[in-house]
C-alpha positions in Angstrom: 55.6 92.4 111.0 57.9 92.8 108.0 61.4 91.0 108.6 64.5 92.8 109.7 68.4 93.0 109.5 71.0 94.1 111.7 74.5 94.6 110.4 77.2 94.7 112.7 80.4 96.6 111.3 83.3 94.8 112.8 86.0 97.2 111.6 88.9 98.3 113.8 88.3 102.3 112.5 85.8 104.4 114.6 83.4 106.6 113.1 83.1 108.3 110.8 86.6 106.6 108.9 86.0 105.6 105.7 85.3 102.0 106.3 85.8 99.4 103.7 83.8 97.3 105.4 80.8 99.6 105.7 80.5 99.5 101.9 80.0 96.4 101.4 77.1 96.1 104.2 75.3 98.7 102.9 75.2 96.6 99.5 74.0 93.9 101.6 71.1 95.9 102.8 70.4 97.4 100.1 70.0 93.7 98.3 67.8 93.1 101.3 65.6 96.1 101.3 64.8 94.3 97.5 62.8 91.2 100.0 61.5 94.0 102.3 63.7 93.7 104.5 65.1 96.5 106.4 68.0 97.0 108.4 70.9 99.4 109.4 74.5 99.4 110.5 76.1 99.6 113.8 79.5 100.4 113.7 80.4 98.1 117.1 84.1 99.7 118.0 82.2 102.8 118.8 80.4 101.5 121.5 81.9 100.4 124.9 81.7 96.3 124.3 83.1 94.7 127.7 85.8 91.9 126.8 83.6 88.4 128.6 81.3 86.0 127.6 77.8 87.4 129.8 75.4 88.8 128.6 76.0 92.3 130.6 79.6 93.0 131.9 78.5 95.2 134.5 79.1 99.3 134.4 79.1 101.5 131.3 78.5 98.0 129.0 76.8 98.7 126.5 76.8 94.9 125.1 72.9 94.8 126.7 71.7 97.6 124.2 73.2 96.2 121.4 72.4 92.2 122.2 68.5 93.5 122.4 68.7 94.8 119.1 70.5 91.3 117.3 67.7 89.3 119.1 65.1 91.8 117.6 66.1 91.2 114.0 65.2 88.2 112.1 68.8 88.4 110.2 72.2 88.9 111.7 74.2 90.2 109.3 78.3 90.0 110.3 80.4 92.1 108.7 84.5 92.0 109.1 88.2 93.2 107.6 90.2 90.8 107.3 93.2 91.5 110.0 97.0 88.8 109.1 94.3 86.4 107.3 91.9 86.6 110.4 88.6 88.4 111.3 88.9 91.4 113.5 89.0 91.3 117.3 86.2 93.3 117.0 84.1 90.9 115.7 85.9 88.1 117.7 84.7 89.6 121.0 81.1 90.2 120.0 81.3 86.6 119.4 82.8 86.0 122.5 79.5 87.8 123.9 77.0 86.1 122.2 78.8 82.5 124.0 76.3 83.9 126.8 73.5 82.2 124.5 74.7 78.8 125.6 73.5 79.0 128.8 70.5 80.7 127.9 68.3 78.5 126.7 64.5 78.1 127.1 62.4 75.5 128.7 62.8 73.6 125.6 66.9 73.8 125.9 66.7 76.7 122.5 69.1 79.4 122.9 67.8 83.0 122.2 69.2 82.9 118.6 66.7 80.0 117.7 64.8 80.9 114.5 67.7 83.6 113.6 69.7 83.6 110.3 72.9 84.9 110.2 74.7 85.9 107.6 78.8 87.1 107.1 80.1 89.9 105.0 83.7 90.1 105.0 86.5 92.8 103.0 90.3 92.6 102.9 93.2 93.0 100.8 94.4 89.7 100.7 93.5 86.5 101.0 91.6 84.5 103.6 87.6 85.2 103.1 86.7 81.6 103.3 88.9 80.9 105.9 87.2 84.2 107.8 83.6 83.5 107.0 84.4 79.8 108.2 85.3 80.3 110.7 82.6 82.8 112.0 79.6 80.5 110.3 80.9 77.6 113.1 80.9 80.1 115.7 77.6 81.9 115.0 76.5 77.8 113.8 77.3 77.4 117.6 75.3 79.8 119.2 72.7 79.2 117.8 72.0 80.8 114.0 71.2 79.3 111.0 73.1 80.3 108.2 71.2 79.3 105.0 73.0 78.6 101.7 75.5 80.9 100.1 75.8 82.8 103.6 78.8 84.9 102.5 79.6 87.6 100.4 83.3 88.8 99.7 85.9 91.1 98.4 89.5 90.8 98.5 92.2 92.7 96.2 95.5 92.0 95.4 97.7 90.2 97.8 99.8 93.2 99.1 97.5 96.1 97.3 96.6 99.6 98.3 93.5 99.4 97.0 90.2 99.6 99.4 87.0 98.6 98.3 85.2 101.8 99.1 88.3 103.4 96.6 86.6 101.1 93.7 85.0 103.2 91.6 82.4 99.9 90.9 81.0 97.0 92.7 82.9 94.2 91.1 79.7 91.9 89.2 80.9 88.6 90.9 80.3 90.6 94.4 78.0 92.0 93.3 75.9 88.6 91.9 77.3 87.0 94.8 75.6 89.5 97.6 72.3 89.1 95.4 72.1 85.5 96.0 73.2 85.9 99.7 70.4 88.2 100.9 67.6 86.1 98.5 68.4 83.1 100.5 68.5 84.9 103.7 65.3 86.4 103.6 63.6 83.2 102.4 64.9 81.1 105.1 64.1 83.8 107.7 60.7 84.1 106.0 59.9 80.3 106.6 62.2 80.4 110.5 59.9 83.2 111.2 56.5 80.8 109.9 58.0 78.2 111.8 60.4 78.1 113.8 62.9 74.9 115.6 60.5 72.9 118.1 63.4 72.1 120.8 63.1 69.0 123.0 
């Protein structure tokens, strides 16, 4: 079976509002497609993802269905804007819900996310992309995902500026190069883990 990717757009804007995070995630999926990896985007704020740290928080909670899609994919792409120098509250909720993986280990003490690759895409109009990526990397690693070399791509505009990534006429060369490297590394690592995943205890 071909490798697959699922991109979570953790913007604060509900559909059909424009989203710079969506633009960058589409570019990541296009780069992954060059390596035979098909994927799609879910805008998390459009779903009823209840607060909590369990895999099912009861009636009307849409996390269980999204969780199943996350675990069915070989690569998770976590996309977030920067707000007040931090990842969005939406991406933090996603990570809080994945905290349940810590208690859902198999007979070899492996979390359900073992053998899955995670990468990060960050956009914002202020500095902070490295901080946001570092924070997400630690949390994703804690809940069992594997981060490839060069595991993030980003764009940040001028401090206190008004230009959004979605408004750029052309993708900046450095962002395009970083996205291409991100895709090839993630595809390579996902293929290796598909063939031979972690053995566990």
